[in-house]
C-alpha positions as CSV (number, residue, x, y, z in Angstrom):
1,X,-28.4,2.2,-113.0
2,X,-28.8,1.5,-117.1
3,X,-32.4,1.1,-118.1
4,X,-31.8,-1.5,-120.5
5,X,-29.9,-3.2,-117.7
6,X,-32.6,-3.1,-115.0
7,X,-35.1,-4.5,-117.8
8,X,-33.3,-7.5,-118.3
9,X,-32.8,-8.3,-114.7
10,X,-36.5,-7.5,-114.1
11,X,-36.8,-10.6,-117.0
12,X,-34.4,-12.8,-115.7
13,X,-36.6,-12.4,-112.2
14,X,-39.6,-13.5,-113.8
15,X,-38.1,-16.4,-115.9
16,X,-36.9,-17.5,-112.4
17,X,-39.7,-17.4,-110.6
18,X,-41.3,-19.1,-113.1
19,X,-39.1,-21.9,-113.1
20,X,-39.0,-22.8,-109.4
21,X,-42.8,-22.7,-109.7
22,X,-42.5,-25.0,-112.2
23,X,-40.1,-26.8,-110.7
24,X,-42.3,-27.2,-107.4
25,X,-45.5,-29.0,-109.4
26,X,-42.9,-31.7,-109.8
27,X,-40.6,-31.8,-106.7
28,X,-43.2,-34.6,-104.6
29,X,-43.5,-34.1,-101.3
30,X,-41.7,-30.6,-101.7
31,X,-44.4,-28.9,-102.8
32,X,-46.0,-29.1,-99.2
33,X,-43.1,-27.6,-98.1
34,X,-43.1,-24.4,-99.6
35,X,-46.1,-21.6,-100.8
36,X,-46.4,-19.8,-103.7
37,X,-47.2,-16.4,-103.5
38,X,-46.3,-12.6,-103.5
39,X,-44.5,-10.3,-101.3
40,X,-41.3,-8.2,-101.6
41,X,-40.8,-7.6,-104.7
42,X,-36.6,-8.2,-104.2
43,X,-38.3,-11.8,-103.3
44,X,-39.1,-14.5,-105.5
45,X,-43.0,-15.7,-104.9
46,X,-41.8,-18.7,-102.6
47,X,-42.7,-18.7,-99.2
48,X,-40.6,-21.2,-96.3
49,X,-41.5,-21.5,-92.8
50,X,-43.3,-17.8,-92.7
51,X,-40.0,-16.7,-94.4
52,X,-40.1,-15.2,-98.4
53,X,-36.9,-16.1,-100.1
54,X,-34.3,-13.5,-101.6
55,X,-33.4,-13.6,-105.0
56,X,-30.1,-15.0,-106.0
57,X,-27.1,-12.0,-106.0
58,X,-25.6,-13.4,-109.6
59,X,-22.1,-12.6,-110.8
60,X,-23.2,-8.7,-111.4
61,X,-23.3,-8.4,-107.7
62,X,-19.6,-9.2,-107.9
63,X,-18.4,-5.8,-106.8
64,X,-20.8,-5.3,-103.7
65,X,-18.8,-8.6,-102.2
66,X,-15.7,-6.7,-103.1
67,X,-16.4,-3.7,-102.0
68,X,-13.8,-1.4,-100.4
69,X,-15.5,-0.6,-97.4
70,X,-16.7,-4.1,-96.6
71,X,-13.9,-4.8,-93.8
72,X,-15.1,-1.6,-92.3
73,X,-18.7,-2.3,-92.7
74,X,-18.7,-6.2,-91.8
75,X,-15.5,-6.7,-89.6
76,X,-14.5,-9.6,-92.3
77,X,-11.4,-9.9,-90.1
78,X,-13.0,-10.7,-87.0
79,X,-15.2,-13.2,-88.4
80,X,-12.3,-15.1,-89.4
81,X,-11.3,-15.0,-86.0
82,X,-14.6,-16.3,-84.8
83,X,-14.5,-19.3,-87.1
84,X,-11.1,-20.6,-85.4
85,X,-10.1,-22.4,-88.1
86,X,-7.4,-25.3,-87.5
87,X,-4.6,-25.9,-90.2
88,X,-5.9,-29.0,-92.1
89,X,-9.3,-28.6,-91.9
90,X,-11.5,-29.6,-94.4
91,X,-13.8,-26.0,-95.1
92,X,-16.5,-25.7,-97.5
93,X,-17.6,-22.0,-98.2
94,X,-21.3,-22.2,-99.4
95,X,-22.3,-19.4,-101.5
96,X,-18.4,-18.1,-102.3
97,X,-19.5,-16.1,-104.9
98,X,-16.3,-14.1,-106.1
99,X,-14.1,-16.0,-103.2
100,X,-14.2,-13.1,-101.1
101,X,-14.0,-15.4,-97.8
102,X,-12.5,-18.2,-99.5
103,X,-9.2,-16.6,-99.8
104,X,-9.3,-15.7,-96.3
105,X,-9.3,-18.7,-95.4
106,X,-6.7,-20.4,-97.6
107,X,-4.1,-18.4,-95.6
108,X,-5.2,-19.9,-92.3
109,X,-6.1,-23.7,-93.4
110,X,-2.7,-24.5,-94.4
111,X,-2.5,-28.3,-95.6
112,X,-6.4,-28.0,-95.3
113,X,-8.8,-27.6,-98.7
114,X,-11.5,-24.9,-98.9
115,X,-14.3,-26.1,-101.2
116,X,-16.1,-22.8,-102.7
117,X,-19.1,-23.9,-103.6
118,X,-21.6,-22.1,-106.2
119,X,-24.1,-22.3,-108.2
120,X,-23.6,-20.0,-111.2
121,X,-20.6,-21.3,-113.9
122,X,-20.1,-17.4,-114.0
123,X,-19.0,-17.2,-110.3
124,X,-16.9,-20.3,-110.7
125,X,-15.0,-19.1,-113.6
126,X,-14.5,-15.9,-111.5
127,X,-13.0,-17.9,-108.5
128,X,-10.7,-20.0,-110.9
129,X,-9.6,-16.9,-112.1
130,X,-8.8,-15.8,-108.8
131,X,-7.3,-19.1,-107.7
132,X,-4.9,-18.5,-110.6
133,X,-4.0,-14.9,-110.1
134,X,-3.6,-15.2,-105.9
135,X,-1.9,-19.0,-106.3
136,X,-4.8,-20.2,-103.6
137,X,-3.8,-23.6,-104.5
138,X,-5.9,-25.2,-101.9
139,X,-8.9,-23.8,-102.9
140,X,-11.2,-26.0,-105.1
141,X,-14.6,-24.9,-106.6
142,X,-17.5,-27.1,-106.9
143,X,-20.4,-26.0,-109.1
144,X,-23.3,-27.1,-106.9
145,X,-27.2,-27.2,-107.5
146,X,-30.4,-25.3,-106.2
147,X,-30.7,-28.4,-104.1
148,X,-27.2,-29.6,-103.4
149,X,-23.8,-29.0,-102.0
150,X,-22.6,-31.5,-104.4
151,X,-20.1,-32.5,-101.5
152,X,-19.0,-36.2,-100.4
153,X,-20.8,-37.4,-97.2
154,X,-19.0,-36.8,-93.8
155,X,-16.1,-34.9,-95.5
156,X,-16.8,-31.3,-94.5
157,X,-15.2,-29.8,-90.9
158,X,-16.5,-26.6,-90.9
159,X,-19.2,-25.1,-93.4
160,X,-19.0,-21.2,-93.4
161,X,-22.7,-19.5,-95.4
162,X,-22.1,-15.6,-95.6
163,X,-25.2,-13.4,-96.5
164,X,-26.5,-16.3,-98.7
165,X,-28.6,-19.3,-97.1
166,X,-31.5,-16.8,-97.0
167,X,-31.6,-17.0,-101.0
168,X,-31.5,-20.8,-101.4
169,X,-34.6,-21.8,-103.3
170,X,-34.8,-25.1,-101.5
171,X,-33.4,-23.9,-98.0
172,X,-35.0,-27.5,-96.8
173,X,-33.2,-29.9,-99.5
174,X,-30.0,-27.4,-98.9
175,X,-29.8,-28.0,-95.1
176,X,-29.8,-31.6,-95.6
177,X,-27.3,-31.7,-97.9
178,X,-25.4,-29.6,-95.6
179,X,-26.1,-31.8,-93.0
180,X,-24.8,-34.9,-94.9
181,X,-21.9,-33.2,-96.2
182,X,-20.4,-32.4,-92.5
183,X,-18.6,-34.9,-90.8
184,X,-20.9,-36.0,-87.2
185,X,-18.7,-33.3,-84.8
186,X,-18.7,-30.6,-87.9
187,X,-20.0,-27.0,-87.6
188,X,-22.3,-24.6,-89.7
189,X,-21.4,-21.4,-89.4
190,X,-24.5,-19.1,-90.7
191,X,-23.8,-15.0,-91.1
192,X,-26.9,-12.9,-91.6
193,X,-27.8,-9.3,-91.4
194,X,-30.1,-9.3,-88.1
195,X,-33.4,-8.5,-89.2
196,X,-33.4,-7.8,-85.4
197,X,-31.9,-4.2,-85.6
198,X,-33.7,-1.9,-87.8
199,X,-30.5,0.0,-87.8
200,X,-28.7,-2.4,-90.2
201,X,-29.2,-0.8,-93.6
202,X,-29.9,-3.9,-95.7
203,X,-32.9,-4.6,-97.2
204,X,-35.5,-6.7,-95.2
205,X,-35.9,-9.3,-97.2
206,X,-32.0,-9.7,-97.2
207,X,-31.9,-9.9,-93.4
208,X,-32.8,-13.5,-91.1
209,X,-33.8,-13.6,-87.6
210,X,-31.7,-15.5,-84.9
211,X,-35.3,-17.6,-84.5
212,X,-36.4,-17.7,-88.0
213,X,-33.2,-19.1,-88.5
214,X,-33.2,-21.5,-85.3
215,X,-37.0,-22.8,-86.3
216,X,-36.0,-23.4,-90.2
217,X,-32.2,-25.4,-90.0
218,X,-33.6,-27.7,-86.8
219,X,-36.0,-28.8,-89.5
220,X,-33.1,-29.8,-91.4
221,X,-31.1,-31.7,-88.3
222,X,-29.1,-28.3,-86.7
223,X,-29.2,-27.0,-83.6
224,X,-27.8,-23.6,-82.5
225,X,-24.8,-23.9,-80.4
226,X,-24.0,-19.9,-79.6
227,X,-24.6,-16.8,-81.4
228,X,-21.2,-14.8,-81.4
229,X,-22.7,-11.0,-81.1
230,X,-19.4,-9.1,-82.0
231,X,-20.1,-8.4,-85.9
232,X,-21.2,-4.8,-86.6
233,X,-24.6,-6.1,-88.9
234,X,-24.4,-9.5,-88.7
235,X,-25.6,-12.6,-86.5
236,X,-22.5,-15.2,-86.6
237,X,-24.5,-18.6,-85.6
238,X,-22.8,-21.6,-84.7
239,X,-25.1,-24.7,-85.6
240,X,-23.8,-28.4,-85.0
241,X,-25.6,-31.6,-86.2
242,X,-28.4,-33.2,-83.9
């Protein structure tokens, strides 16, 4: 990796951690919710419920999201089957990134809508270009924030989060925002690399255990309905609103 690029990324990570720390000082009760301390260098110096939060994958990670071997490593096709998508659904791909999954879902949802949500303008620009190129007319990009998915209340049938929740700088606030945006019978699908499995070749800070996920999402008003264990490396946890 280019040494200049590494230096820029380290500077970016330092600035990000500083801004998060400053934001906590003005966040009211949220400062009691999070702990600021050191840990894994691949994470920010912020902890929630005993878990260190990982750095966000920026648009520099698009190559990883679109890697040709992703289907083999993660069995993306099986994940799509797990969702049991119905035509006409209002679907949200949270942390949509490059639109890898939004593109799959677009082709199954018919006259429904896919809201591709991301916090980085560069990712939204990439998504908009992909939508135009692939003619994904039922996909709508949404620029979210660190604390909100920026979707209307009770508007979404199903939300998909693939390897993104562990990077949320404000997981509780995002959890509450997702809870609010889901319809009363809506489902949240949380896909994360399994922390329980040392054979999964992913950095530990980018993994989550089922126990940790249940603890955090319970605090945001969700309960685990089931964990589908048919993916090579990932949990596929189905949560519903309490």
